[in-house]
Structures are given as C-alpha cells and as structure tokens.
C-alpha positions as CSV (number, residue, x, y, z in Angstrom):
1,M,-3.8,4.9,-15.1
2,P,-2.7,2.1,-17.4
3,D,-1.8,-1.3,-15.8
4,S,0.6,-3.3,-18.0
5,T,0.4,-6.3,-15.8
6,A,-3.4,-6.8,-16.0
7,H,-5.0,-9.7,-17.8
8,I,-8.5,-9.1,-19.0
9,L,-10.8,-11.6,-20.8
10,I,-13.9,-10.7,-22.6
11,L,-16.4,-13.5,-23.2
12,D,-19.3,-12.4,-25.5
13,D,-20.9,-14.1,-28.5
14,D,-21.2,-10.8,-30.3
15,A,-17.9,-10.3,-32.1
16,D,-18.6,-6.6,-32.5
17,V,-19.3,-6.1,-28.8
18,A,-16.1,-8.0,-27.9
19,C,-14.0,-6.0,-30.4
20,A,-15.4,-2.7,-29.0
21,A,-14.5,-3.7,-25.5
22,Q,-11.0,-4.8,-26.6
23,L,-10.3,-1.5,-28.4
24,L,-11.4,0.4,-25.3
25,L,-9.4,-1.7,-22.7
26,R,-6.2,-2.6,-24.5
27,R,-5.0,0.9,-24.3
28,R,-5.0,0.6,-20.5
29,Y,-4.2,-3.0,-19.7
30,G,-1.4,-5.4,-20.5
31,K,-3.4,-8.3,-22.0
32,V,-6.9,-8.1,-23.3
33,A,-8.3,-11.2,-24.9
34,A,-11.7,-12.1,-26.3
35,L,-13.7,-15.3,-26.8
36,N,-16.9,-15.6,-28.7
37,D,-17.7,-19.2,-27.9
38,P,-18.1,-20.2,-24.3
39,A,-17.0,-23.8,-25.2
40,Q,-13.5,-22.3,-25.6
41,L,-13.3,-21.1,-22.0
42,P,-12.0,-24.3,-20.2
43,R,-9.1,-24.6,-22.7
44,Y,-8.3,-20.9,-22.3
45,L,-8.1,-21.1,-18.5
46,Q,-5.5,-23.9,-18.8
47,Q,-3.2,-21.4,-20.4
48,G,-3.4,-18.8,-17.6
49,A,-5.8,-17.2,-15.2
50,P,-7.2,-13.8,-16.1
51,D,-7.5,-11.1,-13.4
52,V,-10.9,-9.9,-14.6
53,V,-13.5,-11.5,-16.9
54,L,-16.2,-9.5,-18.7
55,L,-18.9,-12.1,-19.0
56,D,-22.0,-11.9,-21.2
57,L,-24.9,-13.7,-19.6
58,N,-26.7,-14.8,-22.8
59,F,-25.1,-16.6,-25.8
60,T,-28.0,-18.4,-27.6
61,P,-30.1,-16.0,-29.8
62,G,-33.4,-15.4,-28.2
63,R,-32.4,-16.3,-24.7
64,I,-32.6,-13.6,-22.1
65,D,-32.8,-15.6,-18.8
66,G,-29.0,-15.4,-18.3
67,G,-28.7,-19.1,-17.5
68,E,-25.8,-19.7,-19.8
69,G,-23.7,-16.9,-18.3
70,L,-24.6,-17.9,-14.7
71,A,-23.3,-21.4,-15.4
72,L,-20.1,-20.0,-16.7
73,L,-19.9,-17.8,-13.6
74,D,-20.1,-20.9,-11.5
75,L,-17.2,-22.4,-13.5
76,L,-15.0,-19.4,-13.1
77,R,-15.6,-19.1,-9.3
78,V,-14.2,-22.6,-8.6
79,Q,-11.0,-22.0,-10.4
80,P,-7.7,-22.3,-8.4
81,Q,-7.2,-18.5,-8.9
82,P,-10.8,-17.3,-9.6
83,P,-10.9,-14.0,-11.5
84,F,-13.1,-11.1,-10.6
85,V,-16.2,-11.3,-12.9
86,I,-18.1,-8.3,-14.3
87,A,-21.5,-9.5,-15.8
88,L,-22.5,-8.0,-19.1
89,T,-26.1,-8.0,-20.2
90,A,-28.5,-6.1,-22.4
91,Y,-31.4,-7.1,-20.1
92,A,-30.7,-5.5,-16.7
93,D,-33.7,-6.8,-14.8
94,V,-33.2,-6.8,-11.0
95,P,-33.5,-10.6,-10.4
96,L,-30.8,-11.5,-12.9
97,A,-28.5,-8.8,-11.6
98,V,-29.1,-10.0,-8.0
99,E,-28.5,-13.7,-9.0
100,A,-25.2,-12.8,-10.8
101,L,-24.0,-10.9,-7.7
102,K,-25.0,-13.8,-5.4
103,R,-23.0,-16.2,-7.5
104,G,-19.8,-14.1,-7.1
105,A,-19.9,-11.4,-9.8
106,C,-18.3,-8.2,-8.4
107,D,-20.3,-5.9,-10.6
108,F,-22.7,-5.8,-13.6
109,I,-22.7,-3.6,-16.6
110,T,-25.6,-3.1,-19.0
111,K,-25.1,-3.0,-22.8
112,P,-24.5,-0.6,-24.5
113,W,-22.2,0.5,-21.8
114,D,-20.8,3.9,-20.8
115,N,-17.0,3.7,-21.5
116,A,-16.0,5.5,-18.3
117,R,-18.3,3.2,-16.3
118,L,-16.8,0.1,-17.8
119,V,-13.2,1.2,-17.2
120,A,-14.1,2.2,-13.6
121,A,-15.5,-1.2,-12.9
122,V,-12.4,-2.9,-14.3
123,D,-10.1,-0.6,-12.3
124,A,-12.1,-1.4,-9.1
125,A,-11.8,-5.1,-9.7
126,L,-8.1,-4.9,-10.4
127,A,-7.6,-2.9,-7.2
128,R,-8.8,-5.9,-5.2
129,R,-6.8,-8.6,-7.1
130,T,-4.0,-8.8,-4.6
131,A,-6.4,-9.7,-1.8
132,P,-7.4,-13.3,-1.0
133,R,-10.0,-14.3,-3.7
134,T,-12.8,-15.7,-1.5
135,A,-15.0,-13.9,0.9
136,A,-14.3,-16.5,3.6
137,A,-10.5,-16.2,3.3
138,G,-10.8,-12.4,3.2
139,A,-12.9,-12.2,6.3
140,T,-10.6,-14.6,8.2
141,A,-7.5,-12.5,7.3
142,A,-9.1,-9.2,8.2
143,L,-10.4,-10.5,11.6
144,M,-7.3,-12.6,12.4
145,G,-5.8,-12.0,15.8
146,D,-6.6,-12.3,19.5
147,S,-5.5,-8.9,20.7
148,P,-8.0,-7.1,23.0
149,A,-8.7,-4.5,20.2
150,I,-9.7,-7.0,17.6
151,R,-11.6,-9.1,20.1
152,A,-13.7,-6.1,20.8
153,V,-14.5,-5.7,17.1
154,K,-15.5,-9.4,16.8
155,T,-17.7,-9.1,19.9
156,M,-19.5,-6.1,18.3
157,I,-20.0,-7.9,15.0
158,A,-21.5,-10.9,16.9
159,S,-23.9,-8.6,18.7
160,V,-25.1,-6.4,15.9
161,G,-24.9,-8.9,13.0
162,P,-28.2,-10.6,13.7
163,T,-30.1,-7.3,13.9
164,D,-31.1,-5.0,11.0
165,A,-29.6,-1.9,12.6
166,N,-27.6,0.4,10.3
167,V,-23.9,0.2,11.1
168,M,-21.1,2.7,10.5
169,V,-17.5,1.3,10.4
170,L,-14.8,3.8,11.1
171,G,-11.1,3.4,10.7
172,E,-8.0,4.3,8.8
173,N,-7.3,3.2,5.2
174,G,-6.2,-0.4,5.0
175,V,-7.6,-1.6,8.3
176,G,-10.2,-3.8,6.6
177,K,-13.5,-1.9,6.9
178,E,-15.1,-3.7,3.9
179,L,-14.2,-7.1,5.3
180,V,-15.7,-6.1,8.7
181,A,-18.9,-5.1,6.8
182,R,-19.0,-8.4,5.0
183,A,-18.5,-10.2,8.4
184,I,-21.5,-8.2,9.7
185,H,-23.5,-9.4,6.6
186,A,-22.4,-13.0,7.2
187,A,-23.6,-12.8,10.8
188,S,-27.0,-11.5,9.8
189,R,-30.3,-13.0,8.8
190,R,-29.6,-11.7,5.4
191,A,-26.5,-13.8,4.9
192,D,-28.1,-15.7,2.0
193,G,-28.7,-12.5,0.2
194,T,-26.3,-10.2,-1.6
195,C,-23.7,-8.0,0.1
196,L,-23.0,-5.3,-2.5
197,A,-20.3,-2.8,-2.1
198,V,-20.4,0.7,-3.6
199,D,-17.5,3.2,-3.5
200,M,-19.4,6.4,-2.9
201,G,-16.3,8.5,-3.3
202,A,-15.9,7.3,-6.9
203,L,-19.5,7.9,-8.0
204,P,-19.7,11.0,-10.2
205,E,-22.4,13.4,-9.0
206,S,-23.9,13.5,-12.5
207,T,-24.6,9.7,-12.4
208,F,-25.2,9.3,-8.7
209,E,-29.0,8.7,-8.9
210,S,-28.7,6.4,-11.9
211,E,-26.1,4.2,-10.2
212,L,-27.9,3.9,-6.9
213,F,-31.6,4.1,-7.8
214,G,-31.6,3.0,-11.5
215,H,-33.3,4.5,-14.5
216,R,-35.8,3.8,-17.2
217,K,-35.1,3.5,-20.9
218,G,-35.3,6.9,-22.6
219,S,-35.2,8.9,-19.3
220,F,-32.0,10.7,-20.6
221,T,-29.8,10.8,-23.7
222,D,-27.7,7.7,-23.0
223,A,-30.5,5.7,-21.2
224,K,-30.8,3.1,-24.0
225,A,-32.3,0.4,-21.7
226,D,-33.7,0.0,-18.2
227,R,-31.1,-0.2,-15.6
228,A,-31.4,-1.5,-12.0
229,G,-29.7,0.6,-9.3
230,R,-27.6,-0.7,-6.5
231,F,-30.5,-0.5,-4.0
232,Q,-32.6,-2.8,-6.1
233,A,-29.7,-5.1,-6.9
234,A,-29.0,-5.6,-3.1
235,S,-32.7,-6.2,-2.3
236,G,-33.0,-8.7,0.6
237,G,-29.3,-8.3,1.4
238,T,-26.8,-5.7,2.6
239,L,-25.7,-2.5,0.8
240,F,-22.2,-1.4,1.8
241,L,-21.6,2.3,1.2
242,D,-17.8,2.7,1.3
243,E,-16.1,6.1,1.5
244,I,-19.4,7.6,2.6
245,G,-17.6,10.7,4.0
246,N,-16.6,11.8,0.4
247,M,-20.2,12.3,-0.8
248,P,-21.1,15.9,-1.8
249,L,-23.8,17.5,0.4
250,A,-26.3,17.5,-2.5
251,A,-25.9,13.7,-2.9
252,Q,-26.2,13.2,0.8
253,A,-29.7,14.9,0.7
254,K,-30.9,12.4,-1.9
255,L,-29.6,9.4,0.0
256,L,-31.3,10.7,3.2
257,T,-34.6,10.9,1.4
258,V,-34.3,7.2,0.3
259,L,-33.4,6.0,3.8
260,E,-36.2,7.9,5.4
261,R,-38.9,6.7,3.0
262,R,-37.4,3.2,2.4
263,E,-38.1,3.6,-1.3
264,V,-36.4,4.7,-4.5
265,T,-37.7,6.3,-7.7
266,P,-35.6,5.3,-10.7
267,I,-35.0,8.2,-13.1
268,G,-37.9,8.3,-15.5
269,A,-40.2,6.1,-13.4
270,D,-43.7,7.1,-12.6
271,K,-43.8,5.7,-9.1
272,P,-41.4,4.8,-6.3
273,E,-40.2,1.2,-5.6
274,A,-39.9,-0.1,-2.0
275,I,-36.5,-1.2,-1.0
276,D,-35.4,-3.9,1.5
277,V,-31.7,-3.5,2.3
278,R,-29.6,-3.2,5.4
279,I,-27.1,-0.3,5.2
280,V,-23.5,-0.7,6.4
281,S,-21.4,2.4,5.7
282,A,-17.7,3.2,6.2
283,T,-15.4,6.2,6.2
284,N,-11.8,7.1,7.2
285,L,-12.9,10.6,8.2
286,D,-12.1,11.8,11.7
287,E,-15.2,11.7,13.8
288,I,-14.8,15.4,14.6
289,K,-15.1,16.1,10.8
290,L,-18.1,13.7,10.6
291,F,-20.0,16.0,13.0
292,D,-19.2,19.1,11.0
293,P,-22.4,20.1,9.1
294,A,-20.3,21.6,6.4
295,V,-18.8,18.2,5.7
296,F,-21.6,15.7,6.5
297,R,-25.3,16.2,7.1
298,P,-26.2,15.5,10.8
299,D,-29.6,14.0,9.9
300,L,-28.0,11.6,7.5
301,L,-25.3,10.7,10.0
302,F,-27.9,9.8,12.6
303,R,-29.6,7.5,10.1
304,L,-26.3,5.7,9.4
305,N,-24.6,5.5,12.7
306,T,-27.1,3.6,14.8
307,I,-24.2,1.3,15.7
308,V,-20.6,2.5,15.3
309,I,-17.7,0.0,15.0
310,R,-14.2,1.5,15.3
311,V,-11.6,-0.8,13.6
312,P,-8.2,-0.3,15.3
313,P,-5.1,0.5,13.3
314,L,-2.5,-2.2,13.1
315,R,-0.1,-0.3,15.4
316,E,-2.7,-0.7,18.2
317,R,-2.8,-4.5,17.8
318,R,0.9,-5.3,17.5
319,D,0.3,-8.7,19.1
320,D,-1.6,-9.8,15.9
321,I,1.2,-8.9,13.5
322,P,3.2,-12.2,13.7
323,G,0.0,-14.1,12.9
324,L,-0.8,-11.8,10.0
325,L,2.7,-12.1,8.6
326,R,2.5,-15.9,8.7
327,H,-0.9,-15.9,7.1
328,Y,0.0,-13.6,4.2
329,L,3.4,-15.1,3.5
330,G,1.9,-18.5,3.4
331,W,-0.9,-17.2,1.2
332,Y,1.4,-15.7,-1.4
333,E,3.8,-18.7,-1.3
334,R,0.9,-20.8,-2.4
335,Q,-0.4,-18.3,-4.9
336,Y,3.0,-17.9,-6.6
337,Q,4.0,-21.5,-6.0
338,R,7.1,-20.5,-4.0
339,P,8.7,-22.8,-1.4
340,A,7.7,-22.1,2.2
341,R,10.3,-20.2,4.2
342,E,10.6,-19.1,7.8
343,L,10.7,-15.4,8.8
344,D,14.0,-14.3,10.4
345,V,13.4,-13.7,14.2
346,A,15.1,-10.3,14.2
347,A,13.2,-9.2,11.1
348,Q,9.9,-10.2,12.7
349,A,10.7,-8.2,15.8
350,W,11.3,-5.1,13.6
351,L,8.1,-5.7,11.7
352,V,6.2,-5.9,14.9
353,Q,7.6,-2.5,16.0
354,Y,7.0,-0.9,12.6
355,A,4.1,1.7,12.6
356,W,2.4,0.3,9.5
357,P,0.8,3.5,8.2
358,G,-1.0,1.5,5.5
359,N,-2.2,-1.0,8.1
360,V,-3.2,-4.5,7.1
361,R,-3.3,-3.6,3.4
362,A,0.4,-2.4,3.6
363,L,1.4,-5.5,5.5
364,R,-0.2,-7.7,2.8
365,H,1.6,-5.9,0.0
366,A,4.9,-6.1,1.9
367,C,4.4,-9.9,2.3
368,E,3.6,-10.3,-1.4
369,R,6.8,-8.4,-2.3
370,A,8.9,-10.5,0.1
371,V,7.6,-13.7,-1.4
372,I,8.3,-12.5,-5.0
373,L,11.7,-10.9,-4.4
374,G,13.2,-12.7,-1.4
375,T,16.2,-14.9,-2.2
376,S,17.6,-15.9,1.2
377,A,16.9,-19.1,3.1
378,Q,14.7,-17.0,5.4
379,Y,12.7,-13.8,4.9
380,V,14.8,-10.8,6.0
381,L,13.7,-7.2,6.6
382,A,15.1,-6.1,3.2
383,D,12.7,-8.4,1.4
384,F,9.7,-6.4,2.6
385,G,10.8,-3.1,1.1
386,L,9.5,-0.9,3.8
387,P,10.3,2.9,3.5
388,G,12.2,4.5,6.4
389,L,13.9,1.2,7.6
390,D,17.5,0.5,6.6
391,A,17.7,-2.7,4.6
392,S,20.7,-3.8,6.7
393,A,18.6,-3.7,9.8
394,G,17.2,-7.1,9.1
395,Q,19.8,-8.7,11.2
396,A,19.9,-6.0,13.9
397,N,18.8,-6.3,17.5
398,P,15.2,-5.2,17.7
399,A,16.0,-3.4,20.9
400,D,18.1,-1.0,18.8
401,L,15.1,0.1,16.7
402,P,15.6,3.9,16.2
403,P,12.8,5.9,17.9
404,S,12.3,7.9,14.7
405,A,11.4,4.8,12.7
406,G,8.2,4.4,14.5
407,A,7.6,8.1,15.2
408,V,8.0,9.3,11.6
409,H,5.6,6.7,10.3
410,E,3.1,7.3,13.2
411,V,2.8,10.9,12.0
412,D,2.7,9.8,8.3
413,A,-0.3,7.5,9.2
414,A,-2.2,10.5,10.4
415,N,-1.4,12.3,7.2
416,A,-2.1,9.5,4.8
417,A,-5.1,7.8,6.3
418,G,-7.0,10.4,8.3
419,P,-7.2,8.1,11.4
420,V,-10.3,8.2,13.6
421,G,-9.8,10.0,16.9
422,T,-6.3,11.4,16.2
423,G,-5.1,15.0,16.0
424,S,-5.1,17.1,12.9
425,A,-2.8,16.0,10.1
426,A,-2.1,19.6,9.3
427,T,0.5,19.7,12.1
428,A,2.4,16.7,10.8
429,P,5.9,17.4,9.3
430,P,6.5,16.6,5.6
431,L,7.6,13.0,4.8
432,R,11.3,12.6,5.0
433,I,13.2,10.4,2.5
434,A,15.9,8.5,4.3
435,G,19.4,9.5,3.3
436,D,18.0,12.3,1.0
437,D,17.1,9.6,-1.5
438,L,16.4,11.3,-4.9
439,T,15.5,8.2,-6.9
440,L,12.3,8.4,-9.0
441,S,10.6,5.9,-6.6
442,A,11.4,7.9,-3.6
443,L,10.3,11.2,-5.2
444,E,7.0,9.5,-6.2
445,R,6.5,8.3,-2.6
446,D,7.2,11.8,-1.3
447,A,4.7,13.4,-3.8
448,I,2.0,10.9,-2.8
449,A,2.5,11.6,0.9
450,A,2.4,15.3,0.3
451,A,-0.8,15.1,-1.7
452,L,-2.4,13.0,1.0
453,A,-1.4,15.5,3.7
454,A,-2.8,18.4,1.6
455,A,-6.1,16.4,1.2
456,N,-6.2,15.5,4.9
457,G,-6.2,11.9,4.0
458,N,-9.0,12.1,1.4
459,I,-8.1,9.5,-1.1
460,S,-10.4,10.8,-3.9
461,Q,-9.0,14.4,-3.5
462,A,-5.4,13.2,-3.4
463,A,-5.9,11.1,-6.5
464,R,-7.3,14.1,-8.4
465,T,-4.4,16.2,-7.3
466,L,-1.9,13.6,-8.6
467,G,-3.9,12.9,-11.8
468,L,-4.5,9.3,-10.9
469,S,-7.5,7.1,-10.6
470,R,-8.4,6.0,-7.0
471,A,-7.5,2.4,-7.9
472,A,-4.1,3.5,-9.2
473,L,-3.4,5.5,-6.1
474,Y,-4.3,2.5,-3.9
475,R,-1.8,0.4,-5.8
476,K,0.9,3.0,-5.3
477,L,0.0,3.3,-1.6
478,G,0.6,-0.4,-1.3
479,K,3.8,-0.3,-3.4
480,H,5.3,2.4,-1.2
481,G,3.9,1.1,2.1
482,I,2.2,4.4,2.8
C-alpha cells in the first residue's frame, strides 16, 4: 500500500537506473529523490534525513569492488537519524554482499532488479523505521525489564548464545522475537559475523529457492546475473528465519534438505556449496499447531527447535511497563526534538493494567503518538490513543478500571497475535467498538481484527484478505494498537 510519509533516496551514478527506480517508487511513497554524484550526499543530508536509501556500491567506471559504496554506507550509519540502507549492485558476489550487511545495510538488491522484489525490500525497511535505529538500542529496549518472565529469557540467551545450537523463538506478535534473535547472535562466537533476517512468510514460493539459495546467470528467464542467496550472505554468522510457521509444506521440505546436508545448490549450479550459518527461527503459531503435521513438518521442527525460547507477552510482565514507557517516551522526545514531560501517575497506572494486545510494538507506537500529539504539561491517557479506553479516564482512579477493559483486549490478543500456549482464537467474541463508534477509523480497526480472527492470527493470510501488504498491515496494527 502507498505510504505518503515515506522519504526515499536513490544514490546511483547511472541516471537511467536512478530514473527507473524513481518511476517505480514515486507512485507508492511520498518523496523519492535521486542523486547521481556521491559528493552531493552530505549536503542533501543537511536538508533532511531519508527513511530509506537505495545505495549503489560502485560509482567509478570499471570498479567492481564496492569500496566507494561501502564508504558511503559508513557515512550514512553514523548520521543522527541513520536511514535503512538497501545496497544496489550489478556484481552480487558473496563477499561484497556480506560486507555490506556487516556494515549495516538491511538488504541488498542485484541490478537489473525485479520490481516486486525491490518494492518488498523498501516496504520491509519502512516497516521498521519507527523502531530504534541501532541494534544495541533495539536489543536494550526489547530486553528491558527485571520481571521474572524477562529475566528467564535473558538467562536462556546467556546460556544458549555461546553455543551453535539452533534456537526457535516463540511468542505473540510484537513481543520482540527478532530482537531476542539478535541478542542470541550478539552473545555467540559469531557476533562479528552477519545476523541476517529473512521474513519467510513474505517469500513467494516461486522465488523461494532463488532468495535463499541463490542462482546462476541464465538459469531462468530473469536470471540476468549471478545472485547470492541468504544462506551464502550470512556465511559465518546467523540466519534469522522469521515467520517460519507460514512456510508452505513444499518449501519446508527444501529447507529441511539444506539443514540436513549443510549445503545449498544455487539454481543453475553444477555442484552444491557448503554453508556455515547458525539458524534462529521464530513464529507466533501456537505450539499445538506447530506439532500438527498438516501445518509444519515434524522432521523440520526437530531440526529447528533444539532450544526453545518463549518470549512472554507484555501482560505477563506488567512490572516492566513503567520502564518501557519511560524509555520510549524519552526516545521519541529526542527523535522529534520535543520537550521532556512526565507521565501522569493515574495514566501510568491505567497503562500498566492495559492488556496490550500488540505487546511492546503497540506500546512503542502509543508512546510515539503521545509524544507527537500530546499538548498537556504531562502525558495523559488520551494522548496514547488506545482503543477501548475512555479518553476521560486519564485522570481516573486506577482501582476503578473496568474489568471489561482488560478482558476484551485479552481475548483480542488471542485473536490478533495467535499467542503461544493459549486457547483457540475461534472461541473469541468479535471485537467491540466502544460506544458503537462508526467512524472510518473504528470500522477499519474492526475489519482488521475480524480478518486476524478469521486467519487465526496469521499476519500474511490476514493481509491477503484485506488486500494489504504485510508491512502496511503491521503499520495499521500499530496505529490501532491491535
């Protein structure tokens, strides 16, 4: 879906290539600019920070080592608001791709690109733009807290991190599974290598092998150059397979073969290539569904779940909520250059009791909204825009919290996120709009909740039902606090 607020910058010395990217992207995003001379970049950054930069890695004719682009990547990553960088290159050799990812690129695209692949990469980057922009800050935020539940997760990470065992991370949407995976990588002997995330639910089955295992030039119609797969790009590091539960069974069989043999065969290649990656996977599927052979292959599951880490939902670690609120309010005050404000005591008590069906992700979005829209001397409950809570309740006694406020959202969490270890979402009542609200925003929220319930929490399936991309659906989940 289009995003009129997005700011995209294309940096490529080939004016035709930059123009082609502009024509493709400007129909979907608010501002799409292009630069052909890397010397113009510092001055451009003074005028405003882009959300995503498409960065060519070679600018001087004849150079193919990528050194110029890597130097620009270093410059971009030290900006006050560093953009997400997608590396562009016509020479997709594995060492260059790995080096770009090590230096902070979130993805790499080979030229000539597939339009759908490029748009998907930009959408994925934009979906992460509201999160803290450094790995260290993100991991600190995700693992913040001292509740028994989060301490248990930290203990598990400290224990399994130094090993090479495959780890499966389970938990609802928004609990921070990817950041737990990155913390595992940071605690491992592979910490100096790449931690590369792949959204398995978003990979089309037709391009599954090419994306993961790579291909050779001429191996199929659009294979105009050799391309490294994600397994090769993550060599020596960690490959994080997110949304693993959404893979079709046929794709699961191909992944199982690779894990058993520890080698991949790029499409069109004559012989296999050995791989050296640690696998961390994640899913929001209920564990009962994971053990259903019609949903997930048992032999693949046993390859992936050597160690299982269950990330608790926010409602099971309420003691951590005040600290998370302070962290994210402070983060967005600095990001948007807003004055620091205190959080009203009564509002905090209500927020601690709120069920947070979208977990930490929903809390983060609510804090961003409060910083942007709050006008009082203190943050009050109305600033956070949470559905199901009366805006006037910001000054109420937290002891008077209506039982339905938590109960309704507890059920909605089961619907929307498919929590691990909970009952079937099929028994949950439909989402109720407070006061029979018939505004467009409320109807949209109701439609999203209904689609999630029908899909049993499967984000990809719900997005298809609603006619949205996964990235767009994630943004709307955050917008509505679902």
